[in-house]
Each structure stands twice: as structure tokens, then as C-alpha cells.
Jmol script that loads the backbone (N, CA, C; Angstrom):
load data "model"
ATOM      1  N   UNK A   1     146.891 180.584 189.686  1.00  0.00           N
ATOM      2  CA  UNK A   1     145.321 180.382 188.462  1.00  0.00           C
ATOM      3  C   UNK A   1     144.439 179.477 188.882  1.00  0.00           C
ATOM      4  N   UNK A   2     145.076 178.694 189.009  1.00  0.00           N
ATOM      5  CA  UNK A   2     144.230 177.491 189.682  1.00  0.00           C
ATOM      6  C   UNK A   2     142.929 177.450 191.056  1.00  0.00           C
ATOM      7  N   UNK A   3     143.810 178.261 191.555  1.00  0.00           N
ATOM      8  CA  UNK A   3     142.760 178.354 193.183  1.00  0.00           C
ATOM      9  C   UNK A   3     141.820 179.670 192.442  1.00  0.00           C
ATOM     10  N   UNK A   4     142.148 179.935 191.389  1.00  0.00           N
ATOM     11  CA  UNK A   4     140.876 181.261 191.226  1.00  0.00           C
ATOM     12  C   UNK A   4     139.674 180.287 190.505  1.00  0.00           C
ATOM     13  N   UNK A   5     139.996 180.067 189.702  1.00  0.00           N
ATOM     14  CA  UNK A   5     139.409 178.718 188.745  1.00  0.00           C
ATOM     15  C   UNK A   5     138.341 178.155 189.914  1.00  0.00           C
ATOM     16  N   UNK A   6     139.384 177.224 191.120  1.00  0.00           N
ATOM     17  CA  UNK A   6     138.617 176.605 191.870  1.00  0.00           C
ATOM     18  C   UNK A   6     137.390 177.670 192.872  1.00  0.00           C
ATOM     19  N   UNK A   7     137.868 178.447 193.098  1.00  0.00           N
ATOM     20  CA  UNK A   7     137.113 179.474 194.476  1.00  0.00           C
ATOM     21  C   UNK A   7     135.810 179.419 192.770  1.00  0.00           C
ATOM     22  N   UNK A   8     135.858 180.132 191.927  1.00  0.00           N
ATOM     23  CA  UNK A   8     134.550 180.071 190.850  1.00  0.00           C
ATOM     24  C   UNK A   8     133.586 179.011 190.753  1.00  0.00           C
ATOM     25  N   UNK A   9     134.617 178.280 190.247  1.00  0.00           N
ATOM     26  CA  UNK A   9     133.852 176.816 190.646  1.00  0.00           C
ATOM     27  C   UNK A   9     133.065 176.562 191.326  1.00  0.00           C
ATOM     28  N   UNK A  10     133.947 176.722 192.538  1.00  0.00           N
ATOM     29  CA  UNK A  10     132.950 176.479 194.059  1.00  0.00           C
ATOM     30  C   UNK A  10     131.988 177.302 194.193  1.00  0.00           C
ATOM     31  N   UNK A  11     132.598 178.469 193.723  1.00  0.00           N
ATOM     32  CA  UNK A  11     130.728 179.614 193.797  1.00  0.00           C
ATOM     33  C   UNK A  11     129.770 179.143 192.909  1.00  0.00           C
ATOM     34  N   UNK A  12     130.057 178.590 192.271  1.00  0.00           N
ATOM     35  CA  UNK A  12     128.913 177.971 191.113  1.00  0.00           C
ATOM     36  C   UNK A  12     128.605 176.935 191.740  1.00  0.00           C
ATOM     37  N   UNK A  13     129.353 176.005 192.183  1.00  0.00           N
ATOM     38  CA  UNK A  13     128.374 174.521 192.385  1.00  0.00           C
ATOM     39  C   UNK A  13     127.209 174.847 194.157  1.00  0.00           C
ATOM     40  N   UNK A  14     128.107 176.085 194.843  1.00  0.00           N
ATOM     41  CA  UNK A  14     126.925 176.876 196.069  1.00  0.00           C
ATOM     42  C   UNK A  14     125.993 177.262 195.569  1.00  0.00           C
ATOM     43  N   UNK A  15     125.956 177.919 194.084  1.00  0.00           N
ATOM     44  CA  UNK A  15     124.912 178.886 193.694  1.00  0.00           C
ATOM     45  C   UNK A  15     124.019 177.333 193.297  1.00  0.00           C
ATOM     46  N   UNK A  16     124.754 176.403 192.855  1.00  0.00           N
ATOM     47  CA  UNK A  16     123.567 175.722 192.326  1.00  0.00           C
ATOM     48  C   UNK A  16     122.903 174.846 193.240  1.00  0.00           C
ATOM     49  N   UNK A  17     123.526 174.598 194.685  1.00  0.00           N
ATOM     50  CA  UNK A  17     122.902 173.911 195.677  1.00  0.00           C
ATOM     51  C   UNK A  17     121.897 174.706 196.271  1.00  0.00           C
ATOM     52  N   UNK A  18     121.847 176.241 196.240  1.00  0.00           N
ATOM     53  CA  UNK A  18     121.308 176.971 196.978  1.00  0.00           C
ATOM     54  C   UNK A  18     119.684 177.788 196.316  1.00  0.00           C
ATOM     55  N   UNK A  19     120.056 176.759 194.525  1.00  0.00           N
ATOM     56  CA  UNK A  19     119.127 178.174 194.310  1.00  0.00           C
ATOM     57  C   UNK A  19     117.915 178.416 194.271  1.00  0.00           C
ATOM     58  N   UNK A  20     117.198 177.119 194.869  1.00  0.00           N
ATOM     59  CA  UNK A  20     115.807 177.035 195.483  1.00  0.00           C
ATOM     60  C   UNK A  20     115.275 177.421 197.341  1.00  0.00           C
ATOM     61  N   UNK A  21     116.473 178.067 197.686  1.00  0.00           N
ATOM     62  CA  UNK A  21     116.642 178.681 198.575  1.00  0.00           C
ATOM     63  C   UNK A  21     116.713 180.684 198.664  1.00  0.00           C
ATOM     64  N   UNK A  22     116.225 181.284 198.990  1.00  0.00           N
ATOM     65  CA  UNK A  22     115.972 182.468 199.582  1.00  0.00           C
ATOM     66  C   UNK A  22     117.154 183.120 200.428  1.00  0.00           C
ATOM     67  N   UNK A  23     118.167 183.681 199.707  1.00  0.00           N
ATOM     68  CA  UNK A  23     119.172 183.886 200.649  1.00  0.00           C
ATOM     69  C   UNK A  23     119.310 185.411 200.333  1.00  0.00           C
ATOM     70  N   UNK A  24     119.108 185.806 201.384  1.00  0.00           N
ATOM     71  CA  UNK A  24     118.688 187.349 201.375  1.00  0.00           C
ATOM     72  C   UNK A  24     120.365 188.413 201.653  1.00  0.00           C
ATOM     73  N   UNK A  25     120.994 187.745 202.121  1.00  0.00           N
ATOM     74  CA  UNK A  25     122.412 188.270 203.073  1.00  0.00           C
ATOM     75  C   UNK A  25     123.474 188.493 201.568  1.00  0.00           C
ATOM     76  N   UNK A  26     123.394 187.679 200.894  1.00  0.00           N
ATOM     77  CA  UNK A  26     124.329 188.040 199.607  1.00  0.00           C
ATOM     78  C   UNK A  26     124.380 189.165 198.413  1.00  0.00           C
ATOM     79  N   UNK A  27     123.414 189.861 198.534  1.00  0.00           N
ATOM     80  CA  UNK A  27     123.524 191.152 197.721  1.00  0.00           C
ATOM     81  C   UNK A  27     123.943 192.388 198.786  1.00  0.00           C
ATOM     82  N   UNK A  28     123.897 192.512 200.232  1.00  0.00           N
ATOM     83  CA  UNK A  28     124.706 192.972 200.991  1.00  0.00           C
ATOM     84  C   UNK A  28     126.386 192.464 201.084  1.00  0.00           C
ATOM     85  N   UNK A  29     126.382 191.410 201.662  1.00  0.00           N
ATOM     86  CA  UNK A  29     127.843 190.248 201.293  1.00  0.00           C
ATOM     87  C   UNK A  29     128.559 190.699 200.322  1.00  0.00           C
ATOM     88  N   UNK A  30     128.335 190.602 198.701  1.00  0.00           N
ATOM     89  CA  UNK A  30     128.478 191.689 197.545  1.00  0.00           C
ATOM     90  C   UNK A  30     128.983 192.533 197.545  1.00  0.00           C
ATOM     91  N   UNK A  31     128.175 194.082 198.147  1.00  0.00           N
ATOM     92  CA  UNK A  31     128.370 195.466 198.040  1.00  0.00           C
ATOM     93  C   UNK A  31     129.762 195.353 199.065  1.00  0.00           C
ATOM     94  N   UNK A  32     129.744 194.688 200.024  1.00  0.00           N
ATOM     95  CA  UNK A  32     130.613 195.404 201.130  1.00  0.00           C
ATOM     96  C   UNK A  32     132.032 194.477 200.242  1.00  0.00           C
ATOM     97  N   UNK A  33     132.090 193.163 199.695  1.00  0.00           N
ATOM     98  CA  UNK A  33     133.096 193.152 199.982  1.00  0.00           C
ATOM     99  C   UNK A  33     133.576 193.781 198.305  1.00  0.00           C
ATOM    100  N   UNK A  34     133.046 194.215 197.657  1.00  0.00           N
ATOM    101  CA  UNK A  34     133.349 194.935 196.821  1.00  0.00           C
ATOM    102  C   UNK A  34     134.008 196.307 196.952  1.00  0.00           C
ATOM    103  N   UNK A  35     133.164 197.266 197.624  1.00  0.00           N
ATOM    104  CA  UNK A  35     133.852 198.763 198.519  1.00  0.00           C
ATOM    105  C   UNK A  35     135.282 198.207 199.155  1.00  0.00           C
ATOM    106  N   UNK A  36     135.317 196.859 199.664  1.00  0.00           N
ATOM    107  CA  UNK A  36     136.597 196.182 200.253  1.00  0.00           C
ATOM    108  C   UNK A  36     137.433 196.277 199.687  1.00  0.00           C
ATOM    109  N   UNK A  37     137.271 195.485 198.132  1.00  0.00           N
ATOM    110  CA  UNK A  37     137.923 195.470 197.591  1.00  0.00           C
ATOM    111  C   UNK A  37     138.186 196.734 196.285  1.00  0.00           C
ATOM    112  N   UNK A  38     137.729 197.128 196.534  1.00  0.00           N
ATOM    113  CA  UNK A  38     138.389 198.870 195.877  1.00  0.00           C
ATOM    114  C   UNK A  38     138.632 199.830 196.849  1.00  0.00           C
ATOM    115  N   UNK A  39     138.858 199.805 198.074  1.00  0.00           N
ATOM    116  CA  UNK A  39     139.383 199.928 198.944  1.00  0.00           C
ATOM    117  C   UNK A  39     140.782 199.650 199.075  1.00  0.00           C
ATOM    118  N   UNK A  40     141.156 198.190 198.706  1.00  0.00           N
ATOM    119  CA  UNK A  40     142.293 197.362 199.154  1.00  0.00           C
ATOM    120  C   UNK A  40     143.183 198.472 197.640  1.00  0.00           C
ATOM    121  N   UNK A  41     142.427 198.146 196.448  1.00  0.00           N
ATOM    122  CA  UNK A  41     142.743 198.650 195.493  1.00  0.00           C
ATOM    123  C   UNK A  41     143.445 200.076 195.135  1.00  0.00           C
ATOM    124  N   UNK A  42     142.671 201.021 196.326  1.00  0.00           N
ATOM    125  CA  UNK A  42     143.348 202.395 196.287  1.00  0.00           C
ATOM    126  C   UNK A  42     144.870 202.524 197.087  1.00  0.00           C
ATOM    127  N   UNK A  43     144.454 201.764 198.085  1.00  0.00           N
ATOM    128  CA  UNK A  43     145.413 201.515 199.289  1.00  0.00           C
ATOM    129  C   UNK A  43     146.976 201.053 198.069  1.00  0.00           C
ATOM    130  N   UNK A  44     146.384 199.998 197.638  1.00  0.00           N
ATOM    131  CA  UNK A  44     147.746 199.652 196.083  1.00  0.00           C
ATOM    132  C   UNK A  44     148.107 200.395 195.810  1.00  0.00           C
ATOM    133  N   UNK A  45     147.469 201.270 194.842  1.00  0.00           N
ATOM    134  CA  UNK A  45     147.529 202.209 193.922  1.00  0.00           C
ATOM    135  C   UNK A  45     148.524 203.435 194.269  1.00  0.00           C
ATOM    136  N   UNK A  46     147.883 203.755 195.348  1.00  0.00           N
ATOM    137  CA  UNK A  46     148.244 205.300 196.438  1.00  0.00           C
ATOM    138  C   UNK A  46     149.845 204.670 196.850  1.00  0.00           C
ATOM    139  N   UNK A  47     150.486 203.328 197.485  1.00  0.00           N
ATOM    140  CA  UNK A  47     151.192 203.183 197.523  1.00  0.00           C
ATOM    141  C   UNK A  47     152.234 203.095 196.646  1.00  0.00           C
ATOM    142  N   UNK A  48     151.763 203.140 195.562  1.00  0.00           N
ATOM    143  CA  UNK A  48     152.900 202.664 193.983  1.00  0.00           C
ATOM    144  C   UNK A  48     153.107 204.774 193.342  1.00  0.00           C
ATOM    145  N   UNK A  49     154.453 204.615 194.159  1.00  0.00           N
ATOM    146  CA  UNK A  49     154.876 205.846 193.576  1.00  0.00           C
ATOM    147  C   UNK A  49     155.102 206.196 191.713  1.00  0.00           C
ATOM    148  N   UNK A  50     155.202 204.953 191.061  1.00  0.00           N
ATOM    149  CA  UNK A  50     155.374 205.503 189.731  1.00  0.00           C
ATOM    150  C   UNK A  50     154.176 205.073 189.392  1.00  0.00           C
ATOM    151  N   UNK A  51     152.908 205.073 189.492  1.00  0.00           N
ATOM    152  CA  UNK A  51     151.724 205.179 189.254  1.00  0.00           C
ATOM    153  C   UNK A  51     150.984 206.785 189.543  1.00  0.00           C
ATOM    154  N   UNK A  52     151.312 207.158 190.764  1.00  0.00           N
ATOM    155  CA  UNK A  52     151.200 208.460 191.545  1.00  0.00           C
ATOM    156  C   UNK A  52     151.780 209.308 190.363  1.00  0.00           C
ATOM    157  N   UNK A  53     153.130 209.506 190.138  1.00  0.00           N
ATOM    158  CA  UNK A  53     153.444 210.099 189.102  1.00  0.00           C
ATOM    159  C   UNK A  53     152.832 210.387 187.930  1.00  0.00           C
ATOM    160  N   UNK A  54     152.977 209.060 187.313  1.00  0.00           N
ATOM    161  CA  UNK A  54     151.871 208.964 186.174  1.00  0.00           C
ATOM    162  C   UNK A  54     150.183 209.085 185.795  1.00  0.00           C
ATOM    163  N   UNK A  55     149.814 209.780 186.957  1.00  0.00           N
ATOM    164  CA  UNK A  55     148.972 209.792 186.827  1.00  0.00           C
ATOM    165  C   UNK A  55     148.194 210.831 186.032  1.00  0.00           C
ATOM    166  N   UNK A  56     148.542 212.097 185.921  1.00  0.00           N
ATOM    167  CA  UNK A  56     148.231 213.178 184.768  1.00  0.00           C
ATOM    168  C   UNK A  56     148.224 212.439 183.299  1.00  0.00           C
ATOM    169  N   UNK A  57     149.172 211.563 183.241  1.00  0.00           N
ATOM    170  CA  UNK A  57     148.986 210.993 181.474  1.00  0.00           C
ATOM    171  C   UNK A  57     147.861 210.228 181.726  1.00  0.00           C
ATOM    172  N   UNK A  58     148.150 209.265 182.470  1.00  0.00           N
ATOM    173  CA  UNK A  58     146.802 208.198 183.121  1.00  0.00           C
ATOM    174  C   UNK A  58     145.597 209.183 182.351  1.00  0.00           C
ATOM    175  N   UNK A  59     145.270 210.126 183.337  1.00  0.00           N
ATOM    176  CA  UNK A  59     144.316 210.968 183.230  1.00  0.00           C
ATOM    177  C   UNK A  59     143.619 211.658 182.043  1.00  0.00           C
ATOM    178  N   UNK A  60     144.869 211.904 181.596  1.00  0.00           N
ATOM    179  CA  UNK A  60     144.777 212.371 180.251  1.00  0.00           C
ATOM    180  C   UNK A  60     144.002 211.917 179.069  1.00  0.00           C
ATOM    181  N   UNK A  61     145.044 210.267 179.013  1.00  0.00           N
ATOM    182  CA  UNK A  61     144.620 209.350 178.432  1.00  0.00           C
ATOM    183  C   UNK A  61     142.977 208.855 178.362  1.00  0.00           C
ATOM    184  N   UNK A  62     142.736 208.597 179.622  1.00  0.00           N
ATOM    185  CA  UNK A  62     141.402 208.243 180.109  1.00  0.00           C
ATOM    186  C   UNK A  62     140.430 209.265 179.449  1.00  0.00           C
ATOM    187  N   UNK A  63     140.546 210.476 179.956  1.00  0.00           N
ATOM    188  CA  UNK A  63     139.769 211.934 178.985  1.00  0.00           C
ATOM    189  C   UNK A  63     139.354 211.296 177.501  1.00  0.00           C
ATOM    190  N   UNK A  64     140.946 211.125 176.921  1.00  0.00           N
ATOM    191  CA  UNK A  64     140.806 211.112 175.283  1.00  0.00           C
ATOM    192  C   UNK A  64     139.863 209.636 175.154  1.00  0.00           C
ATOM    193  N   UNK A  65     140.033 208.636 175.570  1.00  0.00           N
ATOM    194  CA  UNK A  65     139.417 207.400 175.434  1.00  0.00           C
ATOM    195  C   UNK A  65     137.529 207.450 175.880  1.00  0.00           C
ATOM    196  N   UNK A  66     137.507 208.364 176.843  1.00  0.00           N
ATOM    197  CA  UNK A  66     136.134 208.148 177.040  1.00  0.00           C
ATOM    198  C   UNK A  66     135.700 209.070 176.110  1.00  0.00           C
ATOM    199  N   UNK A  67     135.869 210.391 175.704  1.00  0.00           N
ATOM    200  CA  UNK A  67     135.655 211.132 174.392  1.00  0.00           C
ATOM    201  C   UNK A  67     135.266 210.463 173.060  1.00  0.00           C
ATOM    202  N   UNK A  68     136.143 209.669 172.998  1.00  0.00           N
ATOM    203  CA  UNK A  68     136.812 209.056 171.432  1.00  0.00           C
ATOM    204  C   UNK A  68     134.920 208.751 171.567  1.00  0.00           C
ATOM    205  N   UNK A  69     135.185 206.905 172.483  1.00  0.00           N
ATOM    206  CA  UNK A  69     134.306 206.285 172.993  1.00  0.00           C
ATOM    207  C   UNK A  69     132.934 206.765 172.903  1.00  0.00           C
ATOM    208  N   UNK A  70     132.326 208.366 173.464  1.00  0.00           N
ATOM    209  CA  UNK A  70     131.103 208.932 173.713  1.00  0.00           C
ATOM    210  C   UNK A  70     130.769 209.400 172.139  1.00  0.00           C
ATOM    211  N   UNK A  71     131.416 209.650 171.543  1.00  0.00           N
ATOM    212  CA  UNK A  71     131.573 210.522 170.204  1.00  0.00           C
ATOM    213  C   UNK A  71     131.090 209.336 168.699  1.00  0.00           C
ATOM    214  N   UNK A  72     132.205 208.285 169.064  1.00  0.00           N
ATOM    215  CA  UNK A  72     132.109 206.872 168.244  1.00  0.00           C
ATOM    216  C   UNK A  72     130.317 206.451 168.655  1.00  0.00           C
ATOM    217  N   UNK A  73     129.745 206.190 169.517  1.00  0.00           N
ATOM    218  CA  UNK A  73     128.503 206.102 170.161  1.00  0.00           C
ATOM    219  C   UNK A  73     127.430 206.882 169.501  1.00  0.00           C
ATOM    220  N   UNK A  74     127.202 208.053 169.789  1.00  0.00           N
ATOM    221  CA  UNK A  74     126.750 209.338 169.137  1.00  0.00           C
ATOM    222  C   UNK A  74     126.735 209.075 168.068  1.00  0.00           C
ATOM    223  N   UNK A  75     127.781 208.988 167.063  1.00  0.00           N
ATOM    224  CA  UNK A  75     127.758 208.816 165.432  1.00  0.00           C
ATOM    225  C   UNK A  75     126.963 207.473 165.142  1.00  0.00           C
ATOM    226  N   UNK A  76     127.813 206.600 165.376  1.00  0.00           N
ATOM    227  CA  UNK A  76     126.874 205.317 165.363  1.00  0.00           C
ATOM    228  C   UNK A  76     125.168 205.146 165.885  1.00  0.00           C
ATOM    229  N   UNK A  77     124.687 205.875 166.656  1.00  0.00           N
ATOM    230  CA  UNK A  77     123.378 205.844 167.224  1.00  0.00           C
ATOM    231  C   UNK A  77     122.706 206.860 166.124  1.00  0.00           C
ATOM    232  N   UNK A  78     123.088 207.939 166.069  1.00  0.00           N
ATOM    233  CA  UNK A  78     122.539 208.976 164.730  1.00  0.00           C
ATOM    234  C   UNK A  78     122.872 208.233 163.544  1.00  0.00           C
ATOM    235  N   UNK A  79     123.353 207.626 162.810  1.00  0.00           N
ATOM    236  CA  UNK A  79     123.658 206.493 161.545  1.00  0.00           C
ATOM    237  C   UNK A  79     122.655 205.415 161.540  1.00  0.00           C
ATOM    238  N   UNK A  80     122.165 204.924 162.653  1.00  0.00           N
ATOM    239  CA  UNK A  80     120.983 203.793 163.010  1.00  0.00           C
ATOM    240  C   UNK A  80     120.190 204.264 162.973  1.00  0.00           C
ATOM    241  N   UNK A  81     119.633 205.310 163.763  1.00  0.00           N
ATOM    242  CA  UNK A  81     118.199 206.173 163.920  1.00  0.00           C
ATOM    243  C   UNK A  81     118.256 206.657 162.493  1.00  0.00           C
ATOM    244  N   UNK A  82     118.931 207.160 161.605  1.00  0.00           N
ATOM    245  CA  UNK A  82     118.791 207.504 160.410  1.00  0.00           C
ATOM    246  C   UNK A  82     118.350 206.519 159.410  1.00  0.00           C
ATOM    247  N   UNK A  83     118.917 204.979 159.193  1.00  0.00           N
ATOM    248  CA  UNK A  83     118.787 204.456 158.657  1.00  0.00           C
ATOM    249  C   UNK A  83     117.594 203.463 158.958  1.00  0.00           C
ATOM    250  N   UNK A  84     117.130 203.129 160.353  1.00  0.00           N
ATOM    251  CA  UNK A  84     115.642 203.092 160.837  1.00  0.00           C
ATOM    252  C   UNK A  84     114.428 203.789 160.167  1.00  0.00           C
ATOM    253  N   UNK A  85     114.857 205.188 160.543  1.00  0.00           N
ATOM    254  CA  UNK A  85     113.691 205.921 160.040  1.00  0.00           C
ATOM    255  C   UNK A  85     113.178 205.903 158.699  1.00  0.00           C
ATOM    256  N   UNK A  86     114.473 206.297 157.734  1.00  0.00           N
ATOM    257  CA  UNK A  86     114.290 205.337 156.414  1.00  0.00           C
ATOM    258  C   UNK A  86     113.684 204.459 156.168  1.00  0.00           C
ATOM    259  N   UNK A  87     113.770 202.778 157.005  1.00  0.00           N
ATOM    260  CA  UNK A  87     113.224 202.262 156.623  1.00  0.00           C
ATOM    261  C   UNK A  87     111.854 202.445 157.262  1.00  0.00           C
ATOM    262  N   UNK A  88     111.523 202.470 158.172  1.00  0.00           N
ATOM    263  CA  UNK A  88     109.822 203.128 158.578  1.00  0.00           C
ATOM    264  C   UNK A  88     109.153 203.586 157.513  1.00  0.00           C
ATOM    265  N   UNK A  89     109.881 204.713 156.919  1.00  0.00           N
ATOM    266  CA  UNK A  89     109.054 205.824 156.139  1.00  0.00           C
ATOM    267  C   UNK A  89     108.690 204.671 154.774  1.00  0.00           C
ATOM    268  N   UNK A  90     109.659 203.596 154.416  1.00  0.00           N
ATOM    269  CA  UNK A  90     109.214 202.970 152.752  1.00  0.00           C
ATOM    270  C   UNK A  90     108.203 202.420 153.188  1.00  0.00           C
ATOM    271  N   UNK A  91     108.303 201.446 154.339  1.00  0.00           N
ATOM    272  CA  UNK A  91     107.170 200.742 154.496  1.00  0.00           C
ATOM    273  C   UNK A  91     105.438 201.016 154.949  1.00  0.00           C
ATOM    274  N   UNK A  92     105.450 202.811 155.227  1.00  0.00           N
ATOM    275  CA  UNK A  92     104.498 203.218 155.285  1.00  0.00           C
ATOM    276  C   UNK A  92     103.646 203.865 154.098  1.00  0.00           C
TER     277      UNK A  92
END
end "model"
wireframe off; spacefill off
backbone 0.3
color backbone group
């Protein structure tokens, strides 16, 4: 855990020291590293038999959570729209 925190603070220090310079390769490096991490995560998940067996259940739970989150967001947005529409009418 301390290693992870140490790397984070080292990155912050390097970023602070290089803040005035234009470092162009950072965006490409970050993109490539994220792709590599996703590849390694996929390899790890694909090699785990328990996760592969539970994939249909995990998938259904993910769909349920997604739909619930979407519906909750839509309802909250609609309620806020009505609330602010009433406030606008009262001002006019």
C-alpha cells in the first residue's frame, strides 16, 4: 500500500516540477498504459474460472443496476425540470 502511495506522490512531484514545460508525450503514454492495464485485467479475468462461470449472473446484475440508475436519473431530471420551470414562471 505504501508503494502505491509513494508512486502517486512521486508522480505528483514530477508533475509539479514539470508544470511549466510542455510535455507532449504524456497523453499518448497514458492512453497506451490504460490499454495495457485493460488487456492485463482481461487476461486475469479470463483466466479465473469462477468469474467466467458467474458471468451470466454478473451481467444480469450489471444490467439491472444500469437500468435502475438510468431510470433514477431520468426521474430526478424530470422533477428538477418541473421545479425550475415553475420558478421561472413565478419570476415572470
